[in-house]
Backbone of each chain as ProteinMPNN parsed JSONL, in Angstrom:
{"seq_chain_A": "MTVRVRLFANLREAAGTAECEVETGSAGDVGRLLDLLCADYPMLMPHRNYLRVAVNRVYARPETLLHEGDEVALIPPTSGG", "coords_chain_A": {"N_chain_A": [[15.503, 12.901, -22.295], [14.456, 9.911, -20.82], [11.887, 8.491, -18.89], [10.516, 5.823, -16.93], [7.182, 5.01, -16.453], [4.853, 3.901, -14.091], [1.583, 2.661, -13.608], [-1.257, 2.308, -11.496], [-4.107, 0.478, -10.212], [-7.147, 2.282, -10.355], [-6.083, 4.215, -12.035], [-4.455, 2.833, -13.793], [-6.414, 1.385, -15.116], [-7.882, 3.498, -16.219], [-6.042, 4.681, -17.98], [-5.488, 2.545, -19.55], [-3.178, 1.094, -19.572], [-0.417, -0.453, -17.855], [2.027, 0.525, -17.706], [4.374, 2.856, -19.077], [6.64, 4.645, -21.25], [8.123, 7.83, -21.002], [9.218, 10.634, -22.73], [10.89, 13.312, -21.585], [12.162, 15.548, -22.498], [15.028, 17.781, -22.349], [15.35, 18.439, -19.668], [13.582, 17.907, -16.624], [10.857, 17.911, -14.289], [8.733, 16.411, -11.761], [6.222, 17.654, -11.956], [6.22, 18.604, -14.606], [6.365, 16.179, -15.948], [3.847, 15.13, -15.276], [2.234, 16.928, -16.668], [2.873, 16.21, -19.304], [2.051, 13.535, -19.32], [-0.707, 13.777, -18.866], [-1.401, 15.016, -21.205], [-0.887, 13.022, -23.056], [-2.538, 11.014, -22.089], [-5.504, 11.846, -21.668], [-7.529, 10.994, -20.007], [-6.427, 10.773, -17.535], [-6.425, 13.24, -16.431], [-8.669, 14.115, -14.672], [-7.857, 12.915, -12.339], [-5.577, 14.053, -11.501], [-5.219, 15.934, -9.383], [-5.515, 14.36, -7.188], [-3.683, 12.395, -6.963], [-0.634, 10.857, -5.737], [2.887, 10.97, -6.341], [5.527, 8.734, -6.857], [9.026, 8.557, -6.975], [11.407, 6.367, -7.962], [10.459, 4.696, -5.924], [10.021, 6.343, -3.734], [8.064, 8.785, -2.136], [7.391, 11.755, -3.93], [7.675, 15.281, -4.843], [6.001, 17.92, -6.75], [8.108, 19.48, -7.7], [10.288, 17.842, -7.654], [13.22, 16.723, -9.198], [13.758, 14.87, -12.18], [15.587, 12.028, -13.421], [17.423, 10.386, -16.027], [16.14, 7.212, -16.758], [14.738, 6.928, -14.381], [12.285, 5.384, -12.235], [9.009, 6.088, -12.188], [6.072, 6.294, -10.312], [2.573, 6.482, -10.441], [0.441, 7.177, -7.892], [-2.618, 6.511, -6.872], [-5.208, 7.501, -4.433], [-4.672, 5.531, -1.584], [-5.89, 2.299, -0.508], [-5.405, 0.181, 1.181], [-5.408, -2.437, 3.693]], "CA_chain_A": [[15.552, 12.029, -21.124], [13.295, 9.017, -20.783], [11.584, 7.85, -17.609], [9.525, 4.75, -16.995], [6.052, 5.365, -15.593], [3.978, 2.777, -13.75], [0.248, 3.092, -13.196], [-1.911, 1.288, -10.68], [-5.523, 0.515, -9.817], [-8.054, 2.982, -11.269], [-5.312, 4.973, -13.038], [-4.051, 1.84, -14.784], [-7.584, 1.094, -15.943], [-8.265, 4.705, -16.979], [-5.078, 4.89, -19.066], [-5.454, 1.346, -20.387], [-1.845, 0.501, -19.571], [0.202, -0.521, -16.531], [3.393, 1.044, -17.787], [4.724, 3.516, -20.337], [7.867, 5.434, -21.178], [7.848, 9.211, -21.381], [10.385, 11.456, -23.055], [10.574, 14.59, -20.929], [12.992, 16.647, -22.993], [16.376, 17.832, -21.787], [15.272, 18.473, -18.21], [12.18, 17.78, -16.26], [10.521, 17.546, -12.914], [7.518, 15.603, -11.663], [5.096, 18.442, -12.463], [6.321, 18.6, -16.07], [6.006, 14.825, -16.384], [2.387, 14.984, -15.178], [1.673, 17.686, -17.807], [3.048, 15.396, -20.507], [1.216, 12.337, -19.211], [-2.116, 14.142, -19.027], [-1.599, 15.314, -22.626], [-0.934, 11.726, -23.753], [-3.656, 10.227, -21.556], [-6.411, 12.859, -21.1], [-8.379, 10.4, -18.973], [-5.76, 10.915, -16.228], [-6.605, 14.627, -15.97], [-9.517, 14.294, -13.481], [-7.214, 12.31, -11.156], [-4.29, 14.7, -11.264], [-5.13, 16.59, -8.071], [-5.703, 13.4, -6.093], [-2.669, 11.342, -6.933], [0.732, 11.111, -5.282], [3.87, 10.446, -7.287], [6.749, 8.206, -6.242], [10.17, 8.432, -7.877], [12.253, 5.291, -7.435], [9.793, 4.133, -4.74], [9.958, 7.308, -2.639], [7.105, 9.844, -2.478], [8.073, 12.938, -4.458], [6.887, 16.511, -4.94], [5.977, 18.38, -8.142], [9.393, 20.074, -8.105], [11.352, 16.831, -7.634], [13.839, 16.579, -10.516], [13.839, 13.503, -12.692], [16.834, 11.651, -14.092], [17.314, 9.311, -17.017], [15.956, 5.862, -16.224], [13.961, 6.873, -13.137], [10.984, 4.723, -12.239], [8.013, 6.978, -11.597], [4.789, 5.607, -10.135], [1.409, 7.31, -10.103], [-0.167, 6.503, -6.746], [-3.93, 7.056, -6.501], [-5.449, 7.329, -2.993], [-4.48, 4.121, -1.232], [-7.018, 1.706, 0.215], [-4.984, -1.085, 1.768], [-5.941, -2.713, 5.023]], "C_chain_A": [[14.272, 11.187, -21.059], [13.114, 8.446, -19.376], [10.503, 6.796, -17.823], [8.417, 5.088, -15.995], [5.191, 4.132, -15.35], [2.651, 3.306, -13.217], [-0.455, 1.946, -12.479], [-3.41, 1.548, -10.535], [-6.367, 1.286, -10.831], [-7.301, 3.781, -12.336], [-4.851, 4.042, -14.157], [-5.235, 1.542, -15.722], [-7.985, 2.29, -16.798], [-7.347, 4.889, -18.183], [-5.011, 3.695, -20.012], [-4.067, 0.729, -20.496], [-1.267, 0.524, -18.155], [1.548, 0.205, -16.518], [3.588, 1.774, -19.105], [6.065, 4.231, -20.148], [7.549, 6.824, -21.667], [9.166, 9.941, -21.612], [10.085, 12.861, -22.533], [11.36, 15.769, -21.485], [14.302, 16.688, -22.24], [16.368, 17.852, -20.261], [13.808, 18.338, -17.832], [12.003, 17.481, -14.797], [9.189, 16.799, -12.942], [6.309, 16.35, -12.232], [5.057, 18.442, -13.989], [5.928, 17.216, -16.631], [4.486, 14.63, -16.341], [1.694, 15.752, -16.307], [1.715, 16.813, -19.061], [2.132, 14.172, -20.487], [-0.257, 12.662, -19.443], [-2.419, 14.528, -20.475], [-1.727, 14.007, -23.419], [-2.161, 10.903, -23.352], [-4.644, 11.182, -20.873], [-7.299, 12.304, -19.986], [-7.728, 10.441, -17.587], [-6.044, 12.275, -15.602], [-7.481, 14.761, -14.714], [-8.865, 13.77, -12.197], [-6.007, 13.107, -10.684], [-4.162, 15.292, -9.865], [-5.221, 15.621, -6.903], [-4.574, 12.381, -5.989], [-1.36, 11.815, -6.304], [1.658, 10.487, -6.312], [5.061, 9.923, -6.497], [7.83, 8.125, -7.314], [11.134, 7.444, -7.24], [11.785, 4.843, -6.047], [9.781, 5.052, -3.523], [8.972, 8.403, -3.056], [7.85, 11.124, -2.84], [7.119, 14.119, -4.497], [6.917, 16.98, -6.386], [7.329, 18.909, -8.615], [10.559, 19.086, -8.04], [11.905, 16.627, -9.046], [13.947, 15.113, -10.906], [15.169, 13.284, -13.394], [16.57, 10.489, -15.031], [17.138, 7.955, -16.318], [15.178, 5.779, -14.925], [12.69, 6.047, -13.327], [10.001, 5.603, -11.467], [6.708, 6.198, -11.468], [3.714, 6.619, -9.798], [0.611, 6.549, -9.052], [-1.529, 7.141, -6.455], [-4.167, 6.855, -5.0], [-5.436, 5.845, -2.611], [-5.679, 3.591, -0.435], [-6.656, 0.318, 0.736], [-5.618, -1.266, 3.137], [-7.193, -3.549, 4.951]], "O_chain_A": [[13.163, 11.697, -21.222], [14.069, 7.979, -18.755], [9.699, 6.868, -18.753], [8.687, 5.409, -14.838], [4.842, 3.411, -16.285], [2.615, 4.281, -12.466], [-0.271, 0.775, -12.811], [-3.898, 2.665, -10.709], [-6.32, 0.993, -12.026], [-7.829, 4.001, -13.426], [-4.856, 4.42, -15.328], [-5.08, 1.459, -16.941], [-8.379, 2.131, -17.953], [-7.808, 5.214, -19.277], [-4.534, 3.816, -21.14], [-3.805, -0.064, -21.4], [-1.586, 1.406, -17.358], [2.125, 0.46, -15.461], [3.041, 1.371, -20.132], [6.548, 4.393, -19.027], [6.798, 6.997, -22.627], [10.092, 9.872, -20.804], [9.143, 13.514, -22.984], [11.229, 16.885, -20.982], [14.655, 15.724, -21.56], [17.291, 17.333, -19.632], [12.915, 18.622, -18.63], [12.864, 16.886, -14.149], [8.6, 16.585, -14.002], [5.471, 15.755, -12.909], [3.993, 18.297, -14.59], [5.249, 17.116, -17.653], [3.906, 14.039, -17.252], [0.687, 15.291, -16.844], [0.726, 16.693, -19.784], [1.521, 13.818, -21.496], [-0.966, 11.923, -20.126], [-3.554, 14.388, -20.93], [-2.553, 13.893, -24.325], [-2.742, 10.191, -24.171], [-4.631, 11.318, -19.649], [-7.764, 13.051, -19.125], [-8.388, 10.178, -16.582], [-5.92, 12.444, -14.389], [-7.086, 15.452, -13.774], [-9.274, 14.139, -11.096], [-5.48, 12.866, -9.598], [-3.115, 15.168, -9.23], [-5.025, 16.014, -5.753], [-4.519, 11.6, -5.04], [-1.025, 12.999, -6.333], [1.264, 9.591, -7.059], [5.547, 10.585, -5.579], [7.572, 7.676, -8.431], [11.615, 7.653, -6.127], [12.584, 4.641, -5.133], [9.555, 4.594, -2.403], [9.026, 8.895, -4.183], [8.798, 11.527, -2.166], [5.926, 13.989, -4.226], [7.743, 16.516, -7.173], [7.66, 18.801, -9.796], [11.695, 19.453, -8.338], [11.144, 16.386, -9.983], [14.192, 14.241, -10.072], [15.792, 14.221, -13.892], [15.627, 9.718, -14.854], [17.892, 7.607, -15.409], [14.97, 4.683, -14.405], [12.103, 6.009, -14.408], [10.146, 5.826, -10.265], [6.289, 5.52, -12.406], [3.918, 7.506, -8.969], [0.164, 5.427, -9.285], [-1.583, 8.211, -5.849], [-3.417, 6.123, -4.354], [-6.103, 5.021, -3.237], [-6.385, 4.354, 0.225], [-7.48, -0.597, 0.735], [-6.274, -0.368, 3.664], [-7.777, -3.876, 5.984]]}, "seq_chain_B": "MQENVALSAVPIQLSGIFESVRDPGAGGIDIFLGTTRKTSGGKEVIALEYEAYEPMALQKFHELAAEASGKWRLRKVTIVHRTGRVAVGDISVAIAVAAVHRAEAFEACRWLIDGLKKYAPIWKKELYRDGSEWVDGFTG", "coords_chain_B": {"N_chain_B": [[15.295, -5.171, 17.307], [13.341, -7.43, 15.51], [12.209, -7.839, 12.258], [9.522, -8.801, 10.053], [8.343, -8.683, 7.009], [5.895, -8.83, 4.436], [4.227, -9.505, 1.297], [1.411, -11.342, 0.388], [0.156, -13.756, -1.776], [-1.441, -15.773, -1.16], [-3.821, -17.2, 1.251], [-3.626, -15.726, 4.552], [-2.242, -17.17, 7.378], [-3.153, -17.389, 10.682], [-1.747, -18.735, 12.712], [0.859, -18.83, 11.801], [1.486, -16.149, 11.825], [1.456, -15.568, 14.541], [3.547, -17.284, 15.402], [5.664, -15.988, 14.193], [6.195, -13.779, 15.735], [6.417, -14.564, 18.398], [8.225, -14.469, 21.418], [10.685, -14.764, 23.881], [11.434, -12.512, 25.249], [9.336, -10.834, 25.258], [6.573, -9.208, 26.782], [4.062, -8.96, 25.957], [1.885, -9.557, 23.181], [0.458, -8.072, 20.422], [-1.983, -8.557, 17.989], [-3.245, -7.427, 15.031], [-5.897, -7.968, 12.85], [-7.006, -7.3, 9.694], [-10.088, -7.639, 8.131], [-12.194, -8.713, 5.428], [-15.14, -7.066, 4.505], [-18.653, -7.786, 4.093], [-20.616, -6.016, 3.21], [-20.758, -2.826, 1.616], [-21.311, 0.506, 1.5], [-24.015, -0.058, 1.21], [-24.027, -1.938, -0.778], [-23.72, -5.348, -1.849], [-20.849, -7.135, -1.327], [-18.953, -9.469, -3.111], [-16.39, -10.4, -3.268], [-12.963, -9.319, -2.759], [-10.354, -7.55, -4.447], [-6.98, -7.189, -4.317], [-4.394, -4.923, -5.131], [-0.958, -4.188, -5.433], [1.846, -1.98, -5.399], [4.445, -3.57, -5.451], [7.364, -3.612, -4.668], [7.644, -1.059, -3.505], [5.651, -1.058, -1.568], [6.612, -3.015, 0.187], [8.931, -1.745, 0.99], [7.809, 0.431, 2.358], [6.522, -0.942, 4.451], [8.763, -1.873, 5.79], [9.963, 0.586, 6.517], [7.98, 1.615, 8.202], [7.983, -0.306, 10.258], [10.582, 0.037, 11.225], [10.471, 2.689, 12.094], [8.536, 2.501, 14.072], [9.889, 0.941, 15.883], [11.665, 2.732, 16.83], [10.093, 4.323, 18.373], [8.823, 2.783, 20.314], [9.546, 0.127, 22.694], [10.193, -2.538, 21.093], [10.151, -6.028, 20.346], [9.654, -7.795, 18.23], [8.281, -7.412, 14.952], [5.681, -7.999, 12.691], [4.416, -7.632, 9.469], [2.017, -8.336, 7.187], [0.444, -8.363, 4.083], [-2.307, -9.104, 1.994], [-2.434, -9.903, -1.515], [-4.142, -9.928, -4.674], [-7.145, -11.915, -5.159], [-9.436, -11.855, -2.492], [-11.503, -13.584, -0.353], [-14.735, -12.775, 1.053], [-14.763, -12.045, 4.507], [-12.291, -13.078, 4.972], [-8.781, -12.756, 5.953], [-7.225, -9.74, 5.246], [-5.089, -8.203, 5.945], [-2.4, -8.502, 8.267], [-1.047, -7.503, 11.3], [1.451, -7.809, 13.602], [2.772, -7.363, 16.802], [5.327, -7.74, 19.054], [6.085, -6.75, 22.215], [7.965, -5.317, 24.935], [6.335, -4.545, 27.044], [2.732, -4.576, 27.503], [1.301, -2.184, 26.93], [2.851, -0.856, 25.081], [2.784, -2.622, 22.957], [0.078, -2.51, 22.191], [-0.134, 0.231, 21.42], [1.801, 0.494, 19.367], [0.882, -1.315, 17.469], [-1.557, -0.235, 16.647], [-0.639, 2.197, 15.61], [0.916, 1.273, 13.51], [-0.956, 0.017, 11.718], [-2.5, 2.213, 11.039], [-0.56, 3.808, 9.763], [0.154, 2.138, 7.646], [-2.212, 2.11, 6.126], [-2.26, 4.708, 5.275], [0.174, 5.214, 3.903], [1.148, 2.946, 2.456], [1.451, 1.721, -0.83], [-1.127, 0.335, -1.852], [-4.089, -1.062, -3.126], [-7.634, -1.572, -3.108], [-10.204, -3.357, -4.744], [-13.632, -3.587, -4.906], [-15.691, -6.292, -5.599], [-18.763, -6.809, -7.057], [-21.955, -8.439, -7.629], [-22.883, -7.346, -9.956], [-20.839, -5.843, -11.106], [-17.917, -3.773, -10.413], [-15.738, -1.871, -8.246], [-13.166, 0.477, -7.55], [-11.955, 1.16, -4.337], [-12.135, 4.249, -2.744], [-9.735, 5.323, -1.205], [-8.506, 5.622, 2.15], [-10.821, 4.921, 3.591], [-11.112, 2.374, 4.508]], "CA_chain_B": [[13.961, -5.516, 16.813], [13.355, -8.301, 14.341], [11.005, -7.587, 11.472], [9.146, -9.771, 9.036], [7.33, -8.005, 6.195], [5.627, -9.603, 3.227], [2.947, -9.496, 0.589], [1.077, -12.746, 0.207], [-0.899, -14.035, -2.758], [-2.242, -16.889, -0.627], [-4.421, -16.823, 2.54], [-2.75, -15.494, 5.703], [-2.546, -18.106, 8.469], [-2.935, -16.743, 11.981], [-0.742, -19.435, 13.518], [2.169, -18.397, 11.313], [1.694, -14.762, 12.271], [1.823, -15.657, 15.963], [4.887, -17.879, 15.53], [6.689, -15.062, 13.706], [6.512, -12.747, 16.733], [6.566, -15.027, 19.783], [9.573, -14.074, 21.825], [10.789, -14.865, 25.342], [11.664, -11.19, 25.846], [8.13, -10.021, 25.127], [5.561, -9.348, 27.826], [2.744, -8.911, 25.319], [1.826, -9.568, 21.722], [-0.787, -7.572, 19.852], [-2.158, -8.923, 16.585], [-4.397, -6.816, 14.375], [-6.263, -8.604, 11.587], [-8.015, -6.628, 8.892], [-10.867, -8.655, 7.42], [-12.987, -8.131, 4.348], [-16.552, -6.926, 4.875], [-19.601, -8.234, 3.078], [-21.381, -4.918, 2.617], [-20.052, -1.557, 1.512], [-22.196, 1.515, 0.92], [-25.309, -0.66, 0.864], [-23.892, -2.948, -1.827], [-23.194, -6.623, -1.392], [-19.53, -7.436, -1.884], [-18.775, -10.922, -3.202], [-14.957, -10.654, -3.023], [-12.123, -8.14, -2.972], [-9.157, -7.801, -5.227], [-5.957, -6.24, -3.866], [-3.257, -4.684, -6.024], [0.097, -3.458, -4.717], [3.123, -1.633, -6.029], [5.044, -4.466, -4.458], [8.633, -3.231, -4.016], [7.481, 0.136, -2.658], [4.845, -1.445, -0.401], [7.513, -3.698, 1.125], [9.817, -0.719, 1.556], [7.02, 1.19, 3.351], [6.355, -1.802, 5.631], [10.042, -1.858, 6.497], [10.144, 1.914, 7.127], [7.034, 1.737, 9.322], [8.462, -1.16, 11.353], [11.785, 0.657, 11.783], [10.085, 3.898, 12.829], [7.84, 2.073, 15.295], [10.847, 0.429, 16.858], [12.292, 3.905, 17.443], [9.138, 4.974, 19.288], [8.46, 1.872, 21.401], [10.502, -0.978, 22.895], [9.592, -3.689, 20.43], [11.026, -7.176, 20.121], [9.425, -8.309, 16.876], [7.149, -6.828, 14.223], [5.32, -8.666, 11.437], [3.391, -6.97, 8.65], [1.732, -9.131, 5.981], [-0.763, -7.899, 3.398], [-2.716, -9.93, 0.869], [-2.638, -9.386, -2.866], [-5.042, -10.789, -5.427], [-8.537, -12.024, -4.735], [-9.639, -12.245, -1.097], [-12.92, -13.872, -0.112], [-15.368, -12.044, 2.154], [-14.524, -12.651, 5.815], [-10.896, -13.518, 5.102], [-7.808, -11.774, 6.45], [-6.562, -8.983, 4.18], [-3.818, -7.707, 6.479], [-2.088, -8.889, 9.646], [0.074, -6.787, 11.913], [1.713, -8.395, 14.914], [3.828, -6.658, 17.515], [5.74, -8.262, 20.353], [6.751, -5.661, 22.923], [8.393, -5.631, 26.3], [5.127, -4.41, 27.868], [1.528, -4.6, 26.667], [0.868, -0.86, 26.462], [3.623, -0.551, 23.874], [2.295, -3.495, 21.885], [-1.186, -1.926, 21.717], [0.086, 1.512, 20.741], [2.566, 0.308, 18.137], [0.05, -2.04, 16.513], [-2.508, 0.761, 16.134], [0.13, 3.156, 14.811], [1.363, 0.6, 12.275], [-2.043, -0.168, 10.742], [-2.863, 3.551, 10.536], [0.491, 4.215, 8.827], [0.052, 1.297, 6.447], [-3.34, 2.557, 5.308], [-1.96, 6.029, 4.717], [1.381, 5.314, 3.062], [1.515, 1.788, 1.619], [0.779, 1.76, -2.128], [-1.961, -0.865, -1.997], [-5.449, -0.637, -3.473], [-8.596, -2.675, -3.153], [-11.355, -3.237, -5.624], [-14.756, -4.399, -4.453], [-16.379, -6.974, -6.69], [-20.19, -7.034, -6.782], [-22.569, -9.331, -8.608], [-23.135, -6.643, -11.216], [-19.785, -4.883, -11.454], [-16.816, -3.645, -9.462], [-15.362, -0.485, -8.0], [-12.0, 0.722, -6.706], [-12.322, 1.879, -3.11], [-11.465, 5.53, -2.872], [-8.852, 5.855, -0.201], [-8.572, 5.932, 3.583], [-12.063, 4.593, 4.27], [-10.888, 1.095, 5.187]], "C_chain_B": [[14.092, -6.348, 15.542], [12.072, -8.078, 13.551], [10.796, -8.644, 10.404], [8.032, -9.101, 8.229], [7.142, -8.766, 4.891], [4.309, -9.211, 2.588], [2.666, -10.947, 0.274], [-0.069, -12.917, -0.783], [-1.797, -15.181, -2.296], [-2.768, -16.512, 0.764], [-3.4, -16.718, 3.68], [-3.186, -16.426, 6.828], [-2.174, -17.473, 9.809], [-1.825, -17.418, 12.783], [0.67, -19.015, 13.096], [2.507, -16.985, 11.757], [2.15, -14.78, 13.731], [3.243, -16.201, 16.127], [5.981, -16.88, 15.138], [7.064, -14.009, 14.748], [6.693, -13.269, 18.159], [8.031, -14.906, 20.191], [9.658, -14.116, 23.355], [11.032, -13.513, 26.023], [10.425, -10.313, 25.83], [7.17, -10.281, 26.278], [4.159, -9.308, 27.237], [2.868, -8.912, 23.811], [0.469, -9.035, 21.312], [-0.839, -8.008, 18.405], [-3.407, -8.229, 16.074], [-4.646, -7.564, 13.075], [-7.303, -7.733, 10.908], [-8.752, -7.702, 8.125], [-11.809, -7.975, 6.426], [-14.476, -8.213, 4.674], [-17.482, -7.282, 3.718], [-20.394, -7.095, 2.439], [-20.563, -3.642, 2.643], [-20.976, -0.573, 0.813], [-23.513, 0.914, 0.453], [-25.222, -1.732, -0.211], [-23.321, -4.237, -1.252], [-21.897, -6.94, -2.122], [-19.366, -8.949, -1.954], [-17.308, -11.328, -3.01], [-14.215, -9.334, -3.198], [-10.881, -8.536, -3.733], [-8.131, -6.736, -4.808], [-4.816, -6.16, -4.87], [-2.222, -3.881, -5.241], [1.219, -3.089, -5.672], [4.142, -2.31, -5.12], [6.361, -3.99, -3.853], [8.488, -2.01, -3.104], [6.654, -0.184, -1.422], [5.737, -2.121, 0.642], [8.474, -2.708, 1.781], [9.088, 0.091, 2.622], [6.805, 0.355, 4.609], [7.631, -1.755, 6.479], [10.25, -0.516, 7.212], [9.227, 2.087, 8.332], [7.515, 0.925, 10.518], [9.67, -0.517, 12.033], [11.422, 1.892, 12.607], [9.38, 3.528, 14.135], [8.84, 1.606, 16.343], [11.674, 1.562, 17.474], [11.396, 4.569, 18.482], [8.838, 4.109, 20.514], [9.505, 0.768, 21.531], [9.886, -2.257, 22.35], [10.62, -4.794, 20.244], [10.901, -7.674, 18.679], [8.193, -7.634, 16.255], [6.927, -7.639, 12.947], [4.228, -7.866, 10.741], [3.219, -7.813, 7.388], [0.428, -8.633, 5.366], [-1.053, -8.812, 2.213], [-2.65, -9.168, -0.442], [-3.6, -10.355, -3.558], [-6.418, -10.865, -4.799], [-8.651, -12.553, -3.309], [-11.135, -12.432, -0.869], [-13.44, -13.04, 1.052], [-15.141, -12.797, 3.47], [-13.104, -13.132, 6.018], [-9.998, -12.389, 5.603], [-7.145, -11.081, 5.263], [-5.207, -8.457, 4.65], [-3.642, -8.212, 7.912], [-0.894, -8.079, 10.111], [0.259, -7.364, 13.303], [2.916, -7.703, 15.535], [4.096, -7.361, 18.839], [6.553, -7.168, 21.031], [7.111, -6.1, 24.333], [7.179, -5.576, 27.231], [3.9, -4.209, 26.989], [1.121, -3.236, 26.124], [1.572, -0.5, 25.154], [3.162, -1.391, 22.693], [1.002, -2.929, 21.301], [-0.924, -0.674, 20.886], [0.777, 1.328, 19.396], [1.704, -0.356, 17.063], [-0.927, -1.072, 15.846], [-1.794, 1.74, 15.192], [0.544, 2.536, 13.479], [0.226, 0.427, 11.27], [-2.485, 1.188, 10.185], [-1.848, 4.031, 9.495], [0.431, 3.427, 7.532], [-1.062, 1.816, 5.536], [-3.034, 3.877, 4.608], [-0.857, 5.976, 3.661], [1.652, 4.127, 2.14], [0.745, 1.831, 0.294], [0.07, 0.438, -2.435], [-3.396, -0.376, -2.228], [-6.378, -1.83, -3.47], [-9.768, -2.327, -4.052], [-12.439, -4.146, -5.068], [-15.446, -5.004, -5.669], [-17.809, -7.251, -6.242], [-20.728, -8.016, -7.819], [-22.636, -8.657, -9.983], [-22.059, -5.598, -11.528], [-18.692, -4.848, -10.406], [-16.448, -2.176, -9.326], [-14.095, -0.424, -7.161], [-12.451, 1.526, -5.499], [-11.475, 3.139, -3.045], [-10.822, 6.008, -1.578], [-9.326, 6.052, 1.232], [-9.842, 5.501, 4.305], [-11.938, 3.277, 5.037], [-12.133, 0.24, 5.216]], "O_chain_B": [[14.849, -6.014, 14.63], [10.977, -8.123, 14.111], [11.732, -9.282, 9.922], [6.907, -8.967, 8.712], [8.1, -9.281, 4.313], [3.411, -8.669, 3.231], [3.576, -11.702, -0.068], [-1.125, -12.3, -0.644], [-2.782, -15.518, -2.952], [-2.229, -15.604, 1.396], [-2.452, -17.499, 3.765], [-4.362, -16.465, 7.188], [-1.03, -17.076, 10.031], [-1.049, -16.742, 13.459], [1.559, -18.866, 13.934], [3.663, -16.665, 12.032], [3.104, -14.098, 14.107], [4.042, -15.655, 16.888], [7.086, -16.917, 15.679], [8.134, -13.407, 14.657], [7.081, -12.507, 19.044], [8.941, -15.198, 19.416], [8.798, -13.564, 24.041], [10.855, -13.386, 27.234], [10.448, -9.185, 26.324], [6.977, -11.422, 26.697], [3.181, -9.588, 27.93], [3.806, -8.357, 23.239], [-0.559, -9.5, 21.804], [0.136, -7.855, 17.669], [-4.497, -8.417, 16.614], [-3.724, -7.775, 12.287], [-8.359, -7.459, 11.477], [-8.129, -8.583, 7.532], [-12.164, -6.807, 6.582], [-14.997, -9.26, 5.06], [-17.153, -7.107, 2.545], [-20.798, -7.184, 1.279], [-19.78, -3.404, 3.562], [-21.376, -0.791, -0.33], [-24.064, 1.321, -0.569], [-26.225, -2.371, -0.529], [-22.543, -4.221, -0.298], [-21.847, -7.005, -3.35], [-19.612, -9.642, -0.968], [-17.019, -12.464, -2.634], [-14.763, -8.361, -3.715], [-10.419, -9.676, -3.68], [-8.383, -5.537, -4.93], [-4.338, -7.171, -5.386], [-2.58, -2.991, -4.47], [1.499, -3.806, -6.632], [4.636, -1.72, -4.159], [6.481, -3.962, -2.629], [9.13, -1.933, -2.057], [6.916, 0.352, -0.345], [5.632, -1.835, 1.835], [8.789, -2.817, 2.966], [9.66, 0.408, 3.665], [6.894, 0.88, 5.718], [7.585, -1.618, 7.701], [10.664, -0.485, 8.371], [9.634, 2.634, 9.357], [7.467, 1.395, 11.654], [9.775, -0.522, 13.259], [11.984, 2.122, 13.677], [9.597, 4.159, 15.17], [8.663, 1.845, 17.537], [12.307, 1.378, 18.513], [11.874, 5.287, 19.36], [8.625, 4.626, 21.611], [10.259, 0.504, 20.594], [9.158, -2.963, 23.047], [11.802, -4.533, 20.017], [11.897, -7.936, 18.005], [7.213, -7.332, 16.936], [7.873, -7.929, 12.214], [3.239, -7.474, 11.36], [4.161, -7.983, 6.614], [-0.579, -8.5, 6.062], [-0.135, -9.239, 1.514], [-2.792, -7.946, -0.475], [-3.834, -11.463, -3.076], [-6.811, -10.002, -4.013], [-8.044, -13.565, -2.96], [-11.932, -11.541, -1.16], [-12.675, -12.647, 1.933], [-15.303, -14.015, 3.54], [-12.743, -13.55, 7.118], [-10.404, -11.229, 5.666], [-6.577, -11.733, 4.387], [-4.289, -8.285, 3.847], [-4.608, -8.332, 8.666], [0.124, -7.979, 9.426], [-0.683, -7.401, 14.094], [3.937, -7.487, 14.883], [3.185, -7.552, 19.644], [7.569, -6.713, 20.505], [6.625, -7.111, 24.841], [7.006, -6.439, 28.092], [4.011, -3.728, 25.861], [0.65, -3.133, 24.991], [0.975, 0.079, 24.247], [3.153, -0.918, 21.556], [0.835, -2.869, 20.082], [-1.438, -0.541, 19.775], [0.383, 1.937, 18.402], [1.786, -0.001, 15.887], [-1.1, -1.092, 14.628], [-2.296, 2.06, 14.115], [0.523, 3.202, 12.445], [0.424, 0.67, 10.08], [-2.806, 1.301, 9.002], [-2.228, 4.594, 8.469], [0.633, 3.978, 6.45], [-0.876, 1.944, 4.326], [-3.492, 4.126, 3.493], [-0.961, 6.637, 2.628], [2.33, 4.293, 1.127], [-0.479, 1.963, 0.296], [0.574, -0.428, -3.151], [-3.849, 0.587, -1.61], [-5.978, -2.951, -3.784], [-10.243, -1.193, -4.111], [-12.2, -5.322, -4.793], [-15.745, -4.31, -6.641], [-18.041, -7.848, -5.191], [-20.031, -8.374, -8.768], [-22.471, -9.299, -11.021], [-22.351, -4.578, -12.152], [-18.553, -5.774, -9.606], [-16.794, -1.349, -10.169], [-13.947, -1.163, -6.188], [-13.237, 2.464, -5.627], [-10.264, 3.105, -3.262], [-11.286, 6.953, -0.941], [-10.408, 6.583, 1.481], [-9.945, 5.691, 5.516], [-12.571, 3.086, 6.075], [-12.109, -0.868, 5.752]]}, "name": "protein", "num_of_chains": 2, "seq": "MTVRVRLFANLREAAGTAECEVETGSAGDVGRLLDLLCADYPMLMPHRNYLRVAVNRVYARPETLLHEGDEVALIPPTSGGMQENVALSAVPIQLSGIFESVRDPGAGGIDIFLGTTRKTSGGKEVIALEYEAYEPMALQKFHELAAEASGKWRLRKVTIVHRTGRVAVGDISVAIAVAAVHRAEAFEACRWLIDGLKKYAPIWKKELYRDGSEWVDGFTG"}
């Protein structure tokens, strides 16, 4: 199963990309995806405990299940306003 | 309740914000303008750069406006946030609320900006003469 991952702000700069695709295996949840991403992009590791994850533009939890073609966004602490 | 939510890559004009919420059924309009500060943590800021996860930010604006209209008797709500480079002293965000009575306009406006800062996927980077830094959340 492949999901599309979008990265923003300091995470985008740390990973050196705004977007990537991740193959999560036959099944996967958000926590598993973060494990895979941190393995591919070790520079994301220090941010892992501070980021929120959105799946298809809705905030998700580590146990949220992913589906083929989902758009996952890594949301670092926001600073709008 | 009529809502108007947007992200803007060009300067926000106050007159347009006011026109978007003026309403004969409203007894009061509250407009909050967030503006960009020149100093941050002792450093001189020369400009700010805003980045947004645009479709989700717009969805959050819509959800916030809808939730506010469930809490207060609102006629119109406008939420506009800048993207891209914003000069010091310029408007980075505008929230306007037209309500039946003023107390509701004040309360809803405050609630909306607090919710936006917490939930909208928008980030700002401070640009200095000698570098730049992403602002680390919730400090405003």
